[in-house]
N, C-alpha and C positions, 0 to 999 in steps of 0.2 A: 504494500500500500504506500502510495507516495504522499498522501495527505494524512496527517495524524490529527484527528479531532480530539479536543480535550474537553472533558466535562467541566462546567464552570465550578470554580471553587471560590471563589471570592475574586573630498578635496577636489571638488571639481571647479570648473571655471564659471559655473552659473552664478548669477547674482544671489547671494546668501544661500547657495545650494538649492535653490528652488527653480523648477522648470515646469511649465504647463505644456503638455503635448496635445495638440489639437487633432492629431491623426486619428485618435479613437473617436472623437466627435464626428470627423469626416466619415469614418467607416460606418458609424451608427446611422449617419444621414444618407448612406448609400453612395457617397462620393468616391469610394474605393470598393474593392472586391470583398469588403467585410460582410459578416453574417448579420442580418438584421432580423427584427422580430423575435429576438431571444429573450429569455427571462432576465437578461442583464441589460436590456435596452434603456432602462431608466436609471441605471446605476452610475454613481460617481465614485471612482476608486483613487486612492492615494497610494503611490508606490514610494516607499522609503528604502533606498538602496544606495550604498556608497560607490558602486561601480557603474559608471555612466553607460557602458555598453549593455550591462544587464538591465538597467532601467529602460533603455530604448527597446530592447527585445521584449520585455514584459509589457511595455506600452503598446507595442505592435500586436502582441498576442491578445491583450485585452480589447483592442480595437477590432480584431478579427472575431472575437467572441461577442461583439456587439455592445460593449460597454459605452455608455453615453459620453463620459468625460474621464480623462485620466490626468491626474496631477502628480507631480514628481518632487521628491526632496532627496538631497544627497546625504542627510544624516538625521538623527533623531531630533536635534534642536530645530532644524529647518522644517522637519515634519510637523512639529507642534505648531509652528507658524502657519503652515498650509492648512492644517485641520481648522484653525481659527478662521482663516481667510476664506476657505472654500467649502467647509462643512461636508466632507466626503461621506459616503454611505458605508464605506469599508476601507480598511487599510491593509496593504500588503507590506510587511516590514522585515527587512533583513535583521538577523540577530546580531551579527558581528560588524559593528561600525565604530568609528571614532568621530568626534569626542563623546557622543552619547549613543550607546548601543541600543538595540531593540528592547531589551528589558527595561532600561532607563526610560525610553520613550513611552512604553506602555504604563509604567508606574507614574510618570509625570502626567500622562493623559488621564489616568484614573483618579489622580488626586488633584486635578486642576480646579475643582469646584464647579465646573460646568456639568450639569446633569446629563446632557447629551454625550459628553465624553466618557462618562462612567460606563456606558453600555455600547459604545461604538465598536463594531466587530473589528478585531485585529487578527490577521493571519500572519504568523511568523514564517520566514523563509530561512532555511538552514541546510548546510551540507550534512548535518548530523540530526537525524530524527530517531532518537531512541527514547526509552522510558524516562531517563533522567532529563533530557531536553524537554520532553512533553510536560514533565512535572514542573520544571523551571518556568515554562511558558504559562502553564495554568496558574502558578503562584503569582506571576506578574500581571495576569489579567488578560492574556491572549486567548483566542478561541480555538486555534488550530495551529499546526506546524506543517508547512509545505516543504517537501524535500527539494533541494537543488541538485542538479539542474531542473528547472521547472519545465514541464511539457504542457502543451495545450490541454491535454486531458486532465492532468493534475491541477492545472489552473482553473479549469471549469469546475472541478470538484471542490476546490477551495472557495470559489465564488459562491457555489451552492451552499456550503457550510456557513459562509459569512452572511448570505441573504437570510438563511433560516435563523441565525443568531440575532439579526436585526429586527425580525418580525416579532411582535408581542406574542407571548404564549397564550 
């Protein structure tokens, strides 16, 4: 399994590490060969990843899956600013980044005082998806762990988990 769902328990050149990728919006609008009419067509996703190539690949994959808007951040601190500015529906977040890693990002998000941030679905991305990593993710407040390298199928599965986490029970 490439996506580990966890039950709830409680340096780039971009300005301030933040980039907004319009290709996903174009794909959702049918301007490219992206898939439209998907369950992700109204979804806004933030990708927090320190490797610019990986961010670009994820943004393209999200566009192909029909995601409406993709926002990007190069680290956890920039990610927090993007959450405030764009209010995404879901966050895909790398675990190992500097200066603020994925765990710090989620802890800061959950303790920000904003009620929406306390339940915003976060899916970690990591090269290591074992029981220890899943426990760390759960303890920090993430909803799932997605194994790297990410594939379109595993990304679709992670989005599905995130959408279900966002919907009221």
